[in-house]
C-alpha positions as CSV (number, residue, x, y, z in Angstrom):
1,M,60.0,-1.6,15.4
2,S,59.0,-0.1,12.1
3,E,55.8,2.0,11.7
4,A,54.1,-0.7,9.6
5,R,54.7,-3.3,12.2
6,K,53.2,-1.1,15.0
7,T,49.8,-1.0,13.2
8,F,49.5,-4.8,13.3
9,N,50.6,-5.1,16.9
10,H,47.6,-6.1,19.1
11,Q,48.9,-4.6,22.3
12,K,47.1,-1.9,24.2
13,P,48.1,1.6,23.3
14,A,49.9,3.7,25.8
15,E,47.9,6.3,27.8
16,S,49.2,9.1,25.6
17,E,47.9,7.3,22.4
18,A,44.5,6.4,23.8
19,L,41.4,7.8,22.0
20,I,39.8,10.6,24.1
21,L,36.0,10.9,23.6
22,P,34.0,14.0,24.5
23,P,31.6,13.6,27.5
24,V,28.1,12.4,26.9
25,R,25.6,15.3,26.7
26,D,22.5,15.3,28.8
27,T,19.4,15.7,26.5
28,T,16.8,16.3,29.2
29,F,14.6,19.4,29.3
30,S,13.4,19.5,32.8
31,D,13.0,17.5,36.0
32,S,9.2,17.5,35.8
33,P,7.6,14.1,35.2
34,S,6.4,13.3,31.7
35,K,3.4,11.2,30.6
36,Y,5.5,9.8,27.8
37,S,8.4,8.3,29.8
38,K,8.7,6.2,32.9
39,S,11.4,8.3,34.3
40,S,11.0,11.8,35.8
41,K,12.9,13.4,32.9
42,T,11.6,14.1,29.4
43,T,14.2,13.3,26.8
44,V,14.4,14.6,23.2
45,Y,13.4,11.1,22.0
46,D,10.1,11.2,24.0
47,V,9.1,14.6,22.6
48,D,10.0,13.6,19.0
49,Q,8.1,10.3,19.3
50,S,4.9,11.9,20.7
51,L,5.0,14.6,18.0
52,S,5.6,12.1,15.2
53,S,2.8,9.8,16.4
54,K,0.4,12.8,16.5
55,L,1.4,13.7,12.9
56,F,1.0,10.1,11.8
57,V,-2.6,10.0,13.2
58,I,-3.4,13.4,11.6
59,L,-2.0,12.4,8.2
60,S,-3.6,9.0,8.3
61,F,-7.0,10.5,9.0
62,S,-6.7,13.1,6.2
63,L,-5.7,10.3,3.8
64,L,-8.7,8.3,4.9
65,L,-11.0,11.2,4.2
66,S,-9.3,11.9,0.9
67,Q,-9.8,8.3,-0.3
68,A,-13.3,8.1,1.0
69,G,-14.2,11.3,-0.9
70,Q,-12.8,9.8,-4.1
71,E,-14.3,6.4,-3.7
72,L,-17.8,7.2,-2.4
73,I,-19.0,8.3,-5.8
74,I,-18.4,4.9,-7.4
75,P,-21.7,3.2,-6.4
76,F,-23.8,6.2,-7.4
77,F,-21.9,7.6,-10.5
78,P,-23.0,4.9,-13.0
79,V,-26.6,5.5,-12.2
80,E,-26.2,9.2,-12.7
81,I,-24.2,8.9,-15.9
82,E,-26.8,6.5,-17.4
83,K,-29.4,9.2,-16.9
84,K,-27.3,11.4,-19.2
85,G,-27.2,8.7,-21.8
86,I,-23.5,7.8,-21.6
87,N,-22.4,4.2,-21.9
88,N,-20.5,2.1,-19.3
89,K,-17.2,2.2,-21.2
90,V,-17.0,6.0,-20.8
91,T,-17.9,5.6,-17.1
92,A,-14.9,3.3,-16.7
93,Y,-12.6,5.8,-18.3
94,I,-13.9,8.6,-16.0
95,L,-13.4,6.4,-12.9
96,A,-10.0,5.2,-14.0
97,S,-8.8,8.8,-14.6
98,Y,-8.2,9.2,-10.9
99,N,-5.8,6.3,-10.8
100,I,-4.0,7.4,-13.9
101,S,-3.6,10.9,-12.4
102,A,-2.2,9.3,-9.2
103,I,0.4,7.4,-11.2
104,L,1.4,10.3,-13.4
105,G,1.4,12.8,-10.5
106,S,3.7,10.6,-8.4
107,Y,6.6,11.4,-10.8
108,F,6.3,15.1,-10.1
109,T,5.6,15.1,-6.3
110,D,9.3,14.9,-5.4
111,S,10.2,18.0,-7.3
112,I,7.1,19.8,-6.0
113,I,7.9,18.9,-2.4
114,G,11.5,20.0,-2.9
115,K,10.4,23.4,-4.2
116,L,7.4,24.2,-2.0
117,G,8.2,22.2,1.2
118,R,6.0,19.6,2.9
119,R,3.5,21.9,4.4
120,Y,2.7,23.8,1.3
121,S,2.7,20.6,-0.8
122,I,0.0,19.1,1.5
123,L,-2.0,22.4,1.3
124,L,-1.7,22.3,-2.5
125,G,-3.0,18.8,-2.6
126,M,-5.9,19.6,-0.4
127,L,-6.7,22.7,-2.6
128,S,-6.6,20.7,-5.8
129,E,-8.7,17.9,-4.3
130,G,-11.3,20.5,-3.2
131,T,-11.3,22.0,-6.7
132,G,-11.9,18.5,-8.1
133,Y,-14.9,18.0,-5.8
134,M,-16.3,21.4,-6.8
135,L,-15.9,20.6,-10.5
136,F,-17.6,17.2,-9.9
137,G,-20.5,19.0,-8.2
138,I,-20.9,21.6,-11.0
139,N,-20.9,18.7,-13.4
140,A,-24.4,17.6,-12.3
141,Y,-25.9,20.7,-14.0
142,I,-24.3,20.2,-17.4
143,E,-26.4,18.6,-20.1
144,H,-24.0,18.6,-23.0
145,K,-22.5,15.1,-23.2
146,P,-18.9,15.9,-24.4
147,T,-18.6,18.8,-21.9
148,Y,-19.9,16.5,-19.1
149,I,-17.4,13.8,-20.0
150,A,-14.5,16.2,-20.2
151,L,-15.4,17.9,-16.9
152,A,-15.9,14.6,-15.2
153,I,-12.5,13.3,-16.3
154,G,-10.9,16.7,-15.4
155,A,-12.5,16.6,-11.9
156,R,-11.2,13.1,-11.3
157,F,-7.8,14.0,-12.7
158,V,-7.3,17.0,-10.5
C-alpha cells in the first residue's frame, strides 16, 4: 500500500505507531484542607481564583473612589464658579475636560503600561489624580479669572 493511501486508511494504528502522551502532572500544594475548594487539596486554580477575586475587589473599590472624587464636585462647582463671575459655558468646558482627557489618555495607556508595568502604571495614575485634586484645591484661592479657568481645566485634565 502506498504512503498516501495509508493516511486515509481509518484503521487503528499499530502499538508502535500509537501516540504516547506524558503523564498528567499533579498540581496540588499540600494535603491540608482549603477554604476555597471542596476537596482536601488546594490546586493552582483555587489559589489563582482567590487572588484574582481579591485583586478585582481592590481595583473595583479604587475605581469607585476615583470616580467619586471626580464627580462629587459637579453639584457644587457651578455655584463656586458663579461667585468668581464666570459663565456656565466655561463651567461646561471645565467639567468636560476630564472626559476629554480620559479619551485622549486611553491612546497612550497601552504604551505606558508596556514600559512601566501594571503596578507602576496604577501608582502613576493615583499620583496624577492626587495632583489634580491638589490643584483643584489650590484653585479656590485664585482670584484672577483666566488663571482660575486654566488651572481648573488643568486640574480636571490631569
